[in-house]
Backbone as CSV, one residue per row, in Angstrom:
resi,resn,N_x,N_y,N_z,CA_x,CA_y,CA_z,C_x,C_y,C_z
1,MET,-55.043,112.326,-128.829,-54.087,113.151,-128.088,-54.550,113.359,-126.652
2,SER,-55.883,113.540,-126.478,-56.408,113.722,-125.131,-56.176,112.491,-124.277
3,GLY,-56.279,111.311,-124.891,-56.007,110.082,-124.151,-54.570,110.017,-123.694
4,ALA,-53.650,110.469,-124.547,-52.236,110.487,-124.176,-51.988,111.455,-123.025
5,LEU,-52.682,112.615,-123.052,-52.524,113.570,-121.969,-53.056,113.029,-120.657
6,VAL,-54.191,112.344,-120.717,-54.755,111.733,-119.507,-53.807,110.679,-118.950
7,ALA,-53.255,109.861,-119.846,-52.314,108.831,-119.409,-51.063,109.460,-118.798
8,ALA,-50.580,110.553,-119.421,-49.397,111.231,-118.888,-49.678,111.815,-117.511
9,ALA,-50.860,112.405,-117.345,-51.225,112.963,-116.042,-51.320,111.869,-114.989
10,ARG,-51.860,110.716,-115.376,-51.969,109.595,-114.435,-50.590,109.103,-114.021
11,VAL,-49.700,108.993,-114.991,-48.336,108.565,-114.688,-47.645,109.588,-113.785
12,GLY,-47.843,110.869,-114.085,-47.234,111.923,-113.271,-47.678,111.860,-111.825
13,ARG,-48.964,111.621,-111.593,-49.478,111.528,-110.223,-48.870,110.338,-109.493
14,ARG,-48.723,109.215,-110.184,-48.144,108.029,-109.549,-46.668,108.221,-109.240
15,VAL,-45.963,108.935,-110.108,-44.541,109.185,-109.856,-44.377,110.109,-108.647
16,ILE,-45.173,111.175,-108.602,-45.085,112.117,-107.487,-45.479,111.457,-106.175
17,ALA,-46.340,110.427,-106.241,-46.762,109.738,-105.027,-45.619,108.970,-104.374
18,LYS,-44.554,108.729,-105.106,-43.393,108.026,-104.547,-42.509,109.052,-103.834
19,PRO,-42.215,108.848,-102.545,-41.469,109.858,-101.773,-40.121,110.220,-102.379
20,GLY,-39.363,109.219,-102.815,-38.048,109.498,-103.388,-38.136,110.338,-104.636
21,ALA,-39.085,110.008,-105.509,-39.252,110.766,-106.749,-39.753,112.175,-106.458
22,ALA,-40.681,112.303,-105.512,-41.199,113.631,-105.160,-40.089,114.513,-104.599
23,LEU,-39.242,113.945,-103.737,-38.126,114.707,-103.179,-37.133,115.098,-104.273
24,SER,-36.893,114.199,-105.214,-35.967,114.480,-106.315,-36.507,115.574,-107.217
25,ILE,-37.801,115.530,-107.509,-38.415,116.571,-108.336,-38.331,117.926,-107.640
26,ALA,-38.591,117.931,-106.324,-38.505,119.179,-105.569,-37.074,119.724,-105.578
27,PHE,-36.094,118.834,-105.427,-34.693,119.262,-105.444,-34.326,119.869,-106.796
28,LEU,-34.684,119.188,-107.898,-34.349,119.694,-109.227,-35.086,120.996,-109.529
29,ALA,-36.329,121.091,-109.077,-37.084,122.327,-109.286,-36.432,123.485,-108.536
30,GLY,-36.026,123.228,-107.288,-35.364,124.266,-106.508,-34.019,124.662,-107.110
31,LEU,-33.251,123.661,-107.557,-31.950,123.944,-108.159,-32.103,124.735,-109.456
32,SER,-33.082,124.355,-110.267,-33.314,125.056,-111.532,-33.749,126.500,-111.291
33,THR,-34.630,126.690,-110.316,-35.086,128.042,-109.995,-33.940,128.901,-109.483
34,LEU,-33.124,128.316,-108.606,-31.979,129.047,-108.060,-30.984,129.414,-109.161
35,ALA,-30.744,128.474,-110.073,-29.808,128.739,-111.172,-30.353,129.799,-112.122
36,ALA,-31.650,129.751,-112.394,-32.254,130.713,-113.316,-32.303,132.123,-112.725
37,CYS,-32.466,132.209,-111.413,-32.626,133.514,-110.762,-31.365,133.963,-110.034
38,ALA,-30.228,133.288,-110.312,-28.991,133.594,-109.582,-28.593,135.048,-109.735
39,GLY,-28.727,135.609,-110.936,-28.359,137.002,-111.149,-29.227,137.967,-110.353
40,LEU,-30.505,137.664,-110.252,-31.418,138.515,-109.493,-31.143,138.449,-108.002
41,LEU,-30.568,137.323,-107.542,-30.285,137.144,-106.120,-28.927,137.716,-105.716
42,GLY,-28.196,138.273,-106.691,-26.939,138.931,-106.371,-25.702,138.057,-106.414
43,PHE,-25.827,136.832,-106.895,-24.663,135.953,-106.978,-23.781,136.371,-108.162
44,ASP,-22.485,136.440,-107.914,-21.525,136.847,-108.948,-20.408,135.801,-109.003
45,PRO,-20.349,135.013,-110.093,-19.351,133.943,-110.153,-18.011,134.359,-110.760
46,LEU,-17.900,135.587,-111.246,-16.716,135.980,-112.010,-15.818,136.997,-111.309
47,THR,-16.357,137.780,-110.395,-15.559,138.806,-109.730,-14.430,138.179,-108.912
48,GLN,-13.206,138.655,-109.138,-12.031,138.112,-108.463,-11.560,139.059,-107.360
49,ASP,-11.040,138.460,-106.283,-10.466,139.221,-105.181,-9.302,138.401,-104.638
50,VAL,-8.129,138.624,-105.234,-6.969,137.793,-104.888,-6.557,137.953,-103.431
51,ILE,-6.945,139.050,-102.799,-6.615,139.239,-101.386,-7.363,138.215,-100.527
52,ARG,-8.533,137.807,-100.987,-9.361,136.888,-100.197,-9.415,135.491,-100.820
53,MET,-8.407,135.123,-101.577,-8.425,133.807,-102.229,-8.252,132.679,-101.208
54,LEU,-8.946,131.581,-101.492,-8.905,130.356,-100.673,-9.315,130.616,-99.227
55,GLU,-10.244,131.555,-99.036,-10.793,131.790,-97.699,-11.784,130.690,-97.342
56,GLY,-11.935,130.444,-96.059,-12.934,129.504,-95.603,-14.313,130.137,-95.571
57,PRO,-15.325,129.383,-95.184,-16.686,129.926,-95.097,-16.748,131.134,-94.166
58,SER,-17.484,132.154,-94.611,-17.646,133.367,-93.820,-19.003,133.973,-94.132
59,ARG,-19.302,135.096,-93.484,-20.585,135.750,-93.738,-20.654,136.295,-95.148
60,ASP,-19.524,136.738,-95.686,-19.498,137.257,-97.048,-19.530,136.146,-98.087
61,PHE,-18.835,135.049,-97.790,-18.763,133.910,-98.703,-19.121,132.649,-97.911
62,LEU,-20.355,132.210,-98.057,-20.863,131.129,-97.210,-20.056,129.845,-97.338
63,PHE,-19.480,129.590,-98.517,-18.682,128.387,-98.719,-17.247,128.716,-99.115
64,GLY,-16.816,129.904,-98.819,-15.439,130.273,-99.068,-15.203,130.758,-100.493
65,THR,-13.922,130.918,-100.820,-13.526,131.409,-102.140,-12.536,130.451,-102.787
66,ASP,-12.392,130.584,-104.110,-11.485,129.690,-104.832,-10.098,130.314,-104.956
67,GLU,-9.278,129.766,-105.840,-7.885,130.203,-105.947,-7.753,131.611,-106.515
68,LEU,-8.828,132.176,-107.057,-8.808,133.547,-107.572,-9.678,134.482,-106.740
69,GLY,-10.158,133.999,-105.615,-10.985,134.822,-104.741,-12.428,134.931,-105.177
70,ARG,-12.875,134.032,-106.043,-14.274,134.061,-106.491,-15.161,133.271,-105.533
71,ASP,-16.410,133.658,-105.447,-17.372,133.029,-104.540,-17.673,131.600,-105.008
72,ILE,-17.337,130.628,-104.172,-17.544,129.217,-104.549,-19.026,128.909,-104.700
73,LEU,-19.847,129.399,-103.771,-21.287,129.125,-103.839,-21.880,129.688,-105.123
74,ALA,-21.497,130.908,-105.492,-22.013,131.517,-106.723,-21.607,130.692,-107.936
75,ARG,-20.379,130.201,-107.957,-19.913,129.424,-109.101,-20.614,128.068,-109.164
76,VAL,-20.928,127.490,-108.017,-21.671,126.228,-108.016,-23.082,126.441,-108.559
77,ILE,-23.720,127.527,-108.162,-25.080,127.818,-108.637,-25.083,128.082,-110.138
78,TYR,-24.133,128.872,-110.611,-24.042,129.107,-112.050,-23.590,127.851,-112.782
79,GLY,-22.802,127.012,-112.112,-22.436,125.725,-112.701,-23.649,124.832,-112.900
80,ALA,-24.625,124.951,-112.008,-25.872,124.199,-112.177,-26.586,124.635,-113.447
81,ARG,-26.574,125.931,-113.714,-27.179,126.428,-114.959,-26.474,125.828,-116.171
82,THR,-25.149,125.808,-116.120,-24.371,125.248,-117.224,-24.707,123.779,-117.437
83,SER,-24.729,123.004,-116.358,-24.977,121.565,-116.472,-26.392,121.267,-116.937
84,LEU,-27.376,121.962,-116.367,-28.772,121.681,-116.708,-29.092,122.100,-118.141
85,VAL,-28.580,123.255,-118.569,-28.828,123.706,-119.938,-28.157,122.767,-120.934
86,THR,-26.915,122.379,-120.647,-26.208,121.467,-121.537,-26.906,120.116,-121.605
87,ALA,-27.338,119.607,-120.457,-28.019,118.309,-120.427,-29.350,118.371,-121.174
88,ALA,-30.124,119.437,-120.946,-31.417,119.559,-121.626,-31.233,119.647,-123.135
89,GLY,-30.295,120.470,-123.558,-30.039,120.593,-124.997,-29.528,119.303,-125.607
90,ALA,-28.650,118.605,-124.882,-28.101,117.349,-125.390,-29.181,116.285,-125.521
91,VAL,-30.062,116.203,-124.537,-31.133,115.204,-124.581,-32.100,115.496,-125.724
92,LEU,-32.468,116.759,-125.886,-33.369,117.121,-126.986,-32.721,116.849,-128.340
93,LEU,-31.424,117.136,-128.450,-30.716,116.868,-129.704,-30.673,115.376,-129.986
94,ALA,-30.338,114.586,-128.961,-30.265,113.135,-129.138,-31.620,112.551,-129.516
95,ALA,-32.694,113.036,-128.876,-34.027,112.525,-129.182,-34.484,112.946,-130.579
96,SER,-34.185,114.188,-130.959,-34.635,114.675,-132.270,-33.936,113.960,-133.417
97,ILE,-32.750,113.411,-133.177,-32.049,112.652,-134.211,-32.330,111.159,-134.082
98,GLY,-32.231,110.642,-132.871,-32.353,109.200,-132.665,-33.750,108.647,-132.879
99,VAL,-34.775,109.372,-132.413,-36.149,108.864,-132.537,-36.573,108.717,-133.999
100,PRO,-36.381,109.727,-134.863,-36.728,109.523,-136.283,-35.958,108.374,-136.931
101,ILE,-34.688,108.219,-136.572,-33.916,107.100,-137.129,-34.538,105.778,-136.732
102,GLY,-34.875,105.637,-135.461,-35.496,104.401,-134.997,-36.856,104.157,-135.615
103,LEU,-37.651,105.222,-135.771,-38.967,105.075,-136.393,-38.848,104.592,-137.833
104,MET,-37.958,105.198,-138.595,-37.804,104.808,-139.999,-37.236,103.400,-140.129
105,ALA,-36.265,103.063,-139.289,-35.666,101.726,-139.359,-36.690,100.651,-139.048
106,GLY,-37.490,100.855,-138.013,-38.475,99.846,-137.642,-39.675,99.806,-138.564
107,PHE,-40.076,100.968,-139.090,-41.281,101.030,-139.914,-41.047,100.449,-141.310
108,PHE,-39.951,100.839,-141.936,-39.696,100.403,-143.310,-38.995,99.053,-143.375
109,GLY,-38.142,98.759,-142.395,-37.435,97.482,-142.411,-36.507,97.367,-143.616
110,GLY,-36.176,96.134,-143.973,-35.366,95.889,-145.169,-33.994,96.518,-145.095
111,TRP,-33.505,96.973,-146.257,-32.148,97.508,-146.320,-32.001,98.799,-145.528
112,ARG,-33.088,99.586,-145.418,-32.996,100.818,-144.648,-32.785,100.523,-143.158
113,ASP,-33.465,99.493,-142.693,-33.275,99.078,-141.307,-31.836,98.631,-141.076
114,VAL,-31.312,97.846,-142.012,-29.945,97.334,-141.871,-28.936,98.472,-141.863
115,VAL,-29.049,99.401,-142.810,-28.083,100.494,-142.913,-28.148,101.413,-141.695
116,LEU,-29.369,101.824,-141.337,-29.518,102.756,-140.220,-29.051,102.142,-138.908
117,MET,-29.407,100.895,-138.656,-29.041,100.286,-137.382,-27.564,99.914,-137.324
118,ARG,-26.935,99.678,-138.479,-25.483,99.445,-138.440,-24.748,100.734,-138.083
119,ILE,-25.263,101.876,-138.555,-24.679,103.162,-138.172,-24.860,103.382,-136.672
120,VAL,-26.047,103.045,-136.189,-26.317,103.173,-134.760,-25.406,102.253,-133.949
121,ASP,-25.231,101.031,-134.417,-24.349,100.094,-133.717,-22.909,100.595,-133.690
122,LEU,-22.489,101.248,-134.773,-21.142,101.798,-134.817,-20.967,102.877,-133.753
123,LEU,-21.951,103.766,-133.635,-21.892,104.793,-132.594,-21.950,104.178,-131.206
124,LEU,-22.754,103.122,-131.075,-22.903,102.473,-129.776,-21.640,101.736,-129.366
125,ALA,-20.872,101.290,-130.340,-19.647,100.547,-130.032,-18.553,101.443,-129.483
126,LEU,-18.637,102.736,-129.776,-17.620,103.675,-129.298,-17.962,104.119,-127.877
127,PRO,-17.005,104.111,-126.969,-17.265,104.644,-125.620,-17.746,106.083,-125.698
128,GLY,-18.730,106.424,-124.879,-19.317,107.759,-124.932,-18.302,108.861,-124.744
129,ILE,-17.369,108.689,-123.808,-16.390,109.728,-123.547,-15.442,109.898,-124.731
130,MET,-15.102,108.778,-125.400,-14.218,108.868,-126.560,-14.912,109.570,-127.722
131,LEU,-16.193,109.244,-127.940,-16.941,109.899,-129.008,-17.079,111.392,-128.733
132,ALA,-17.335,111.739,-127.463,-17.453,113.152,-127.102,-16.127,113.879,-127.291
133,LEU,-15.027,113.233,-126.934,-13.711,113.849,-127.117,-13.420,114.086,-128.600
134,ALA,-13.817,113.130,-129.444,-13.615,113.294,-130.881,-14.431,114.470,-131.410
135,MET,-15.669,114.599,-130.924,-16.506,115.723,-131.359,-15.919,117.053,-130.903
136,ILE,-15.403,117.100,-129.683,-14.794,118.324,-129.173,-13.572,118.698,-130.009
137,ALA,-12.800,117.663,-130.403,-11.608,117.925,-131.227,-11.986,118.552,-132.559
138,VAL,-13.143,118.182,-133.082,-13.593,118.723,-134.374,-14.233,120.102,-134.211
139,LEU,-15.060,120.253,-133.187,-15.859,121.467,-133.024,-15.165,122.541,-132.198
140,GLY,-14.168,122.142,-131.406,-13.523,123.102,-130.521,-14.216,123.170,-129.173
141,ARG,-13.632,123.924,-128.251,-14.166,124.040,-126.890,-15.163,125.184,-126.782
142,SER,-16.401,124.840,-126.466,-17.444,125.827,-126.204,-18.625,125.084,-125.604
143,GLN,-19.569,125.822,-125.050,-20.742,125.164,-124.489,-21.569,124.508,-125.580
144,ALA,-21.666,125.143,-126.735,-22.410,124.556,-127.848,-21.760,123.260,-128.317
145,ALA,-20.423,123.254,-128.372,-19.716,122.044,-128.787,-19.907,120.926,-127.775
146,ALA,-19.866,121.272,-126.482,-20.100,120.257,-125.453,-21.511,119.705,-125.543
147,LEU,-22.476,120.587,-125.815,-23.865,120.152,-125.958,-24.001,119.163,-127.116
148,VAL,-23.411,119.506,-128.264,-23.494,118.631,-129.433,-22.774,117.313,-129.164
149,ALA,-21.596,117.390,-128.551,-20.818,116.180,-128.289,-21.563,115.235,-127.359
150,VAL,-22.143,115.777,-126.303,-22.899,114.947,-125.366,-24.166,114.412,-126.026
151,GLY,-24.823,115.250,-126.845,-26.056,114.831,-127.506,-25.840,113.694,-128.483
152,ILE,-24.763,113.738,-129.251,-24.504,112.687,-130.240,-24.329,111.328,-129.554
153,THR,-23.755,111.325,-128.356,-23.555,110.046,-127.657,-24.879,109.393,-127.261
154,GLY,-25.961,110.182,-127.171,-27.249,109.617,-126.780,-28.124,109.186,-127.938
155,VAL,-27.714,109.489,-129.174,-28.514,109.146,-130.347,-28.788,107.643,-130.459
156,PRO,-27.779,106.763,-130.299,-28.048,105.316,-130.463,-29.107,104.781,-129.510
157,THR,-29.100,105.261,-128.287,-30.074,104.762,-127.312,-31.494,105.103,-127.723
158,PHE,-31.737,106.348,-128.133,-33.078,106.736,-128.572,-33.480,105.987,-129.837
159,ALA,-32.538,105.775,-130.737,-32.856,105.046,-131.969,-33.296,103.614,-131.664
160,ARG,-32.617,102.960,-130.775,-32.962,101.576,-130.440,-34.299,101.492,-129.712
161,VAL,-34.555,102.456,-128.810,-35.830,102.468,-128.091,-36.985,102.711,-129.054
162,ALA,-36.842,103.687,-129.948,-37.905,103.993,-130.910,-38.143,102.815,-131.857
163,ARG,-37.085,102.190,-132.311,-37.240,101.044,-133.217,-37.972,99.895,-132.519
164,ALA,-37.630,99.648,-131.277,-38.305,98.585,-130.526,-39.796,98.873,-130.383
165,GLN,-40.152,100.139,-130.162,-41.561,100.496,-130.047,-42.297,100.315,-131.368
166,VAL,-41.650,100.666,-132.476,-42.275,100.488,-133.791,-42.526,99.013,-134.062
167,LEU,-41.561,98.180,-133.768,-41.728,96.738,-134.003,-42.837,96.162,-133.137
168,THR,-43.052,96.754,-131.973,-44.114,96.288,-131.083,-45.489,96.733,-131.561
169,LEU,-45.577,97.978,-132.090,-46.874,98.566,-132.436,-47.231,98.466,-133.913
170,ARG,-46.273,98.083,-134.745,-46.454,98.151,-136.207,-47.684,97.394,-136.682
171,ARG,-47.952,96.256,-136.133,-49.074,95.435,-136.599,-50.286,95.496,-135.682
172,ARG,-50.324,96.461,-134.804,-51.490,96.609,-133.929,-52.680,97.108,-134.745
173,ASP,-53.874,96.820,-134.271,-55.089,97.112,-135.028,-55.247,98.597,-135.326
174,PHE,-54.913,99.467,-134.367,-55.148,100.891,-134.599,-54.211,101.441,-135.676
175,VAL,-52.996,100.877,-135.796,-52.082,101.296,-136.856,-52.567,100.776,-138.203
176,THR,-53.002,99.529,-138.229,-53.531,98.947,-139.469,-54.762,99.701,-139.952
177,ALA,-55.621,100.114,-139.009,-56.834,100.843,-139.384,-56.503,102.199,-139.998
178,VAL,-55.522,102.900,-139.421,-55.120,104.195,-139.958,-54.567,104.043,-141.367
179,GLU,-53.755,103.023,-141.584,-53.196,102.789,-142.909,-54.279,102.385,-143.904
180,ALA,-55.303,101.666,-143.438,-56.396,101.255,-144.322,-57.177,102.456,-144.835
181,PHE,-57.185,103.541,-144.065,-57.882,104.757,-144.481,-57.002,105.640,-145.360
182,GLY,-55.828,105.144,-145.747,-54.976,105.865,-146.687,-53.937,106.768,-146.064
183,ALA,-53.610,106.551,-144.792,-52.606,107.389,-144.139,-51.233,107.158,-144.765
184,THR,-50.458,108.222,-144.879,-49.102,108.100,-145.414,-48.177,107.483,-144.366
185,SER,-47.001,107.112,-144.817,-46.025,106.534,-143.894,-45.638,107.523,-142.805
186,SER,-45.467,108.785,-143.190,-45.103,109.812,-142.209,-46.190,109.980,-141.159
187,TYR,-47.465,109.969,-141.618,-48.564,110.103,-140.676,-48.602,108.915,-139.723
188,SER,-48.407,107.728,-140.238,-48.436,106.527,-139.392,-47.312,106.554,-138.358
189,MET,-46.135,106.986,-138.804,-44.996,106.989,-137.889,-45.114,108.069,-136.817
190,PHE,-45.371,109.313,-137.256,-45.268,110.442,-136.345,-46.584,110.845,-135.693
191,ARG,-47.711,110.449,-136.261,-49.000,110.825,-135.682,-49.737,109.658,-135.043
192,THR,-49.296,108.438,-135.348,-49.981,107.277,-134.786,-49.077,106.472,-133.861
193,ILE,-47.916,106.075,-134.349,-47.032,105.230,-133.551,-46.293,106.040,-132.491
194,LEU,-45.733,107.187,-132.883,-44.939,107.978,-131.942,-45.723,108.416,-130.702
195,PRO,-46.960,108.939,-130.823,-47.693,109.314,-129.610,-47.947,108.148,-128.663
196,ASN,-47.974,106.935,-129.192,-48.185,105.764,-128.348,-46.864,105.158,-127.865
197,SER,-45.759,105.842,-128.153,-44.444,105.371,-127.725,-43.788,106.346,-126.762
198,TRP,-44.547,107.320,-126.267,-43.959,108.396,-125.481,-43.374,107.924,-124.164
199,SER,-43.969,106.874,-123.561,-43.550,106.504,-122.209,-42.111,106.009,-122.132
200,PRO,-41.680,105.035,-122.946,-40.267,104.630,-122.855,-39.310,105.719,-123.332
201,ILE,-39.750,106.544,-124.273,-38.885,107.637,-124.743,-38.711,108.677,-123.641
202,LEU,-39.792,108.996,-122.944,-39.705,109.950,-121.831,-38.810,109.411,-120.721
203,THR,-38.966,108.128,-120.408,-38.105,107.514,-119.392,-36.646,107.616,-119.790
204,GLN,-36.378,107.362,-121.073,-34.999,107.433,-121.554,-34.467,108.857,-121.492
205,MET,-35.312,109.842,-121.719,-34.880,111.235,-121.648,-34.457,111.598,-120.228
206,VAL,-35.214,111.122,-119.251,-34.855,111.409,-117.859,-33.552,110.718,-117.486
207,VAL,-33.422,109.453,-117.860,-32.209,108.698,-117.528,-30.993,109.302,-118.223
208,LEU,-31.155,109.668,-119.488,-30.025,110.215,-120.242,-29.612,111.583,-119.711
209,SER,-30.520,112.288,-119.056,-30.160,113.590,-118.478,-29.048,113.439,-117.452
210,SER,-29.147,112.410,-116.605,-28.092,112.185,-115.613,-26.781,111.814,-116.292
211,VAL,-26.858,111.000,-117.352,-25.651,110.626,-118.089,-25.027,111.847,-118.754
212,ALA,-25.873,112.728,-119.302,-25.379,113.930,-119.984,-24.684,114.867,-118.999
213,ILE,-25.250,115.031,-117.813,-24.633,115.894,-116.801,-23.278,115.331,-116.385
214,LEU,-23.224,114.021,-116.180,-21.961,113.390,-115.793,-20.923,113.497,-116.902
215,LEU,-21.348,113.314,-118.150,-20.409,113.381,-119.270,-19.894,114.798,-119.467
216,GLU,-20.765,115.780,-119.327,-20.317,117.175,-119.438,-19.310,117.506,-118.344
217,ALA,-19.572,117.039,-117.119,-18.637,117.269,-116.021,-17.310,116.554,-116.276
218,ALA,-17.381,115.349,-116.856,-16.156,114.602,-117.152,-15.311,115.329,-118.187
219,LEU,-15.951,115.883,-119.214,-15.211,116.634,-120.230,-14.532,117.862,-119.619
220,SER,-15.249,118.570,-118.748,-14.661,119.743,-118.101,-13.551,119.335,-117.146
221,PHE,-13.732,118.216,-116.460,-12.697,117.724,-115.543,-11.416,117.386,-116.295
222,LEU,-11.561,116.876,-117.512,-10.391,116.543,-118.327,-9.782,117.773,-118.995
223,GLY,-10.453,118.915,-118.866,-9.915,120.138,-119.436,-10.268,120.366,-120.886
224,VAL,-11.263,119.637,-121.419,-11.638,119.803,-122.822,-13.111,120.172,-122.975
225,GLY,-13.756,120.480,-121.870,-15.172,120.815,-121.926,-15.393,122.303,-122.095
226,ILE,-16.362,122.836,-121.360,-16.699,124.253,-121.446,-15.535,125.073,-120.913
227,PRO,-15.008,126.017,-121.694,-13.802,126.746,-121.283,-14.090,127.760,-120.183
228,PRO,-13.108,128.018,-119.310,-13.235,129.087,-118.312,-13.357,130.431,-119.016
229,PRO,-13.927,131.443,-118.357,-14.328,131.445,-116.939,-15.755,130.966,-116.691
230,THR,-16.430,130.402,-117.698,-17.790,129.904,-117.488,-17.776,128.837,-116.395
231,PRO,-18.568,129.002,-115.343,-18.544,128.029,-114.248,-19.015,126.650,-114.704
232,SER,-18.314,125.631,-114.279,-18.677,124.250,-114.584,-18.273,123.386,-113.405
233,TRP,-19.164,122.482,-113.017,-18.853,121.612,-111.880,-17.602,120.786,-112.134
234,GLY,-17.455,120.268,-113.335,-16.286,119.455,-113.653,-15.000,120.249,-113.567
235,GLU,-15.028,121.477,-114.067,-13.837,122.322,-114.010,-13.505,122.681,-112.573
236,MET,-14.524,122.912,-111.736,-14.293,123.208,-110.325,-13.691,122.010,-109.605
237,LEU,-14.140,120.817,-109.953,-13.559,119.615,-109.350,-12.092,119.459,-109.761
238,ARG,-11.814,119.728,-111.034,-10.441,119.581,-111.530,-9.500,120.541,-110.810
239,THR,-9.943,121.792,-110.636,-9.094,122.778,-109.970,-9.102,122.591,-108.459
240,GLY,-10.258,122.270,-107.911,-10.394,122.173,-106.460,-9.615,121.040,-105.834
241,LYS,-9.346,119.988,-106.597,-8.610,118.859,-106.019,-7.186,119.240,-105.634
242,GLU,-6.695,120.330,-106.199,-5.349,120.791,-105.856,-5.331,121.561,-104.532
243,TYR,-6.522,121.930,-104.035,-6.584,122.757,-102.825,-7.463,122.114,-101.752
244,LEU,-7.468,120.803,-101.699,-8.332,120.113,-100.742,-7.974,120.454,-99.294
245,HIS,-6.705,120.653,-99.017,-6.293,120.967,-97.642,-6.528,122.432,-97.303
246,ASP,-6.350,123.319,-98.265,-6.509,124.748,-98.007,-7.970,125.200,-98.050
247,ALA,-8.748,124.638,-98.985,-10.157,125.034,-99.144,-10.975,123.808,-99.530
248,PRO,-11.343,122.968,-98.557,-12.061,121.722,-98.870,-13.372,121.950,-99.616
249,THR,-14.069,123.045,-99.308,-15.367,123.287,-99.952,-15.222,123.567,-101.442
250,PHE,-14.029,123.915,-101.881,-13.784,124.214,-103.288,-14.149,123.010,-104.156
251,ALA,-13.780,121.821,-103.732,-14.086,120.615,-104.497,-15.294,119.872,-103.955
252,VAL,-15.510,119.949,-102.652,-16.593,119.171,-102.032,-17.958,119.667,-102.479
253,LEU,-18.153,120.979,-102.517,-19.477,121.521,-102.845,-19.909,121.197,-104.277
254,PRO,-19.092,121.445,-105.304,-19.520,121.038,-106.653,-19.672,119.534,-106.799
255,GLY,-18.827,118.757,-106.096,-18.972,117.301,-106.142,-20.287,116.851,-105.532
256,LEU,-20.670,117.483,-104.431,-21.941,117.157,-103.792,-23.119,117.547,-104.677
257,ALA,-23.041,118.727,-105.286,-24.110,119.170,-106.185,-24.242,118.229,-107.377
258,LEU,-23.121,117.820,-107.933,-23.133,116.897,-109.079,-23.734,115.557,-108.680
259,THR,-23.335,115.027,-107.535,-23.845,113.730,-107.072,-25.340,113.776,-106.824
260,LEU,-25.806,114.806,-106.129,-27.231,114.903,-105.806,-28.076,115.089,-107.063
261,THR,-27.578,115.845,-108.028,-28.330,116.068,-109.265,-28.457,114.782,-110.064
262,ILE,-27.360,114.055,-110.198,-27.400,112.784,-110.919,-28.300,111.798,-110.204
263,LEU,-28.197,111.746,-108.878,-29.044,110.841,-108.094,-30.516,111.194,-108.242
264,ALA,-30.834,112.492,-108.303,-32.225,112.918,-108.448,-32.793,112.469,-109.791
265,PHE,-32.052,112.688,-110.870,-32.522,112.244,-112.182,-32.675,110.718,-112.224
266,ASP,-31.720,110.019,-111.636,-31.779,108.562,-111.644,-32.986,108.060,-110.853
267,THR,-33.264,108.693,-109.723,-34.418,108.293,-108.904,-35.726,108.524,-109.645
268,ILE,-35.846,109.659,-110.312,-37.056,109.946,-111.086,-37.196,108.959,-112.234
269,GLY,-36.087,108.663,-112.900,-36.129,107.702,-114.002,-36.573,106.322,-113.549
270,ARG,-36.059,105.882,-112.406,-36.461,104.572,-111.887,-37.938,104.552,-111.511
271,ALA,-38.398,105.619,-110.864,-39.815,105.686,-110.496,-40.704,105.716,-111.730
272,LEU,-40.298,106.472,-112.728,-41.069,106.557,-113.970,-41.120,105.199,-114.661
273,SER,-39.996,104.514,-114.699,-39.966,103.192,-115.309,-40.855,102.209,-114.566
274,THR,-40.826,102.282,-113.244,-41.656,101.387,-112.424,-43.139,101.627,-112.672
275,VAL,-43.532,102.901,-112.718,-44.944,103.238,-112.930,-45.401,102.817,-114.320
276,ILE,-44.581,103.106,-115.328,-44.966,102.808,-116.701,-45.084,101.307,-116.934
277,GLU,-44.175,100.561,-116.353,-44.221,99.116,-116.539,-45.298,98.454,-115.687
278,GLY,-45.904,99.230,-114.770,-46.998,98.689,-113.981,-46.574,97.826,-112.828
279,ARG,-45.274,97.881,-112.479,-44.826,97.023,-111.409,-45.398,97.445,-110.064
280,ASP,-45.641,98.746,-109.894,-46.198,99.191,-108.621,-47.626,98.675,-108.453
281,THR,-48.380,98.570,-109.565,-49.740,98.041,-109.495,-49.735,96.562,-109.118
282,VAL,-48.782,95.833,-109.708,-48.687,94.406,-109.403,-48.341,94.193,-107.942
283,ILE,-47.404,95.001,-107.425,-47.005,94.858,-106.031,-48.171,95.165,-105.109
284,ALA,-48.937,96.212,-105.445,-50.093,96.564,-104.620,-51.134,95.452,-104.627
285,ALA,-51.365,94.861,-105.800,-52.339,93.779,-105.893,-51.902,92.589,-105.054
286,ARG,-50.621,92.270,-105.081,-50.125,91.141,-104.299,-50.252,91.406,-102.799
287,SER,-49.984,92.648,-102.407,-50.095,92.977,-100.976,-51.546,92.904,-100.508
288,ASP,-52.490,93.277,-101.411,-53.913,93.181,-101.044,-54.330,91.729,-100.887
289,GLU,-53.797,90.850,-101.731,-54.148,89.442,-101.646,-53.670,88.836,-100.326
290,ARG,-52.516,89.320,-99.848,-51.998,88.812,-98.582,-52.841,89.280,-97.417
């Protein structure tokens, strides 16, 4: 376990050393802190003032107000909380279901591999938005339902990644040695193979976070996601597009926040993938040779 922690720390240092990834981490950290402390900072996303609806930026409302006179900036900040919490929960749900499926399919093989991976292929064949819409239709509209719907769409990806890692590590000497000492199948899968498979799974978690945020926003934009009055970037985009001429910041600000957040996760995921695969080391070695 200590070796895994050392390796994780080494990877973390290399990722932070990349300017784009460092800037993205700083942005997400700042956004998360702002969203978590929004109530302490006095932001109120629900108070309505119809007299001041669709106002432009002012000292009282830095980015104006929406069609009900609510503070657009406050709703964007609280919308960040909604998106980040939903994405985090969805990714954890997808990993907690998909990774064990992939481990069992790759470790045992045979008919269990065939059955489990055909189920995964069936989920993978369905468009993510369609699968999420079907889940919403069954569970109803709520943040928990959106979290589950988004999480289920990520299960096939984690299952395939975990299975690929098992097939790669299954016959390695350290796994064979553990089994020779009488380790159970569960111990081999979860205490031996899984700790040595953390890097691609972690990369997938970061990448899927951006997909989860986009999917949650898409569900809200279609009017089937998190119900009002809970702030959501997708819902703000859906409503704000009707008032682009009267209050441009109504749609522009949540759209900008959504774009930057997705871009930040994607940048971190790419940097993490580059570091883990060792491509940055190869490039450095080639530059030294020149």
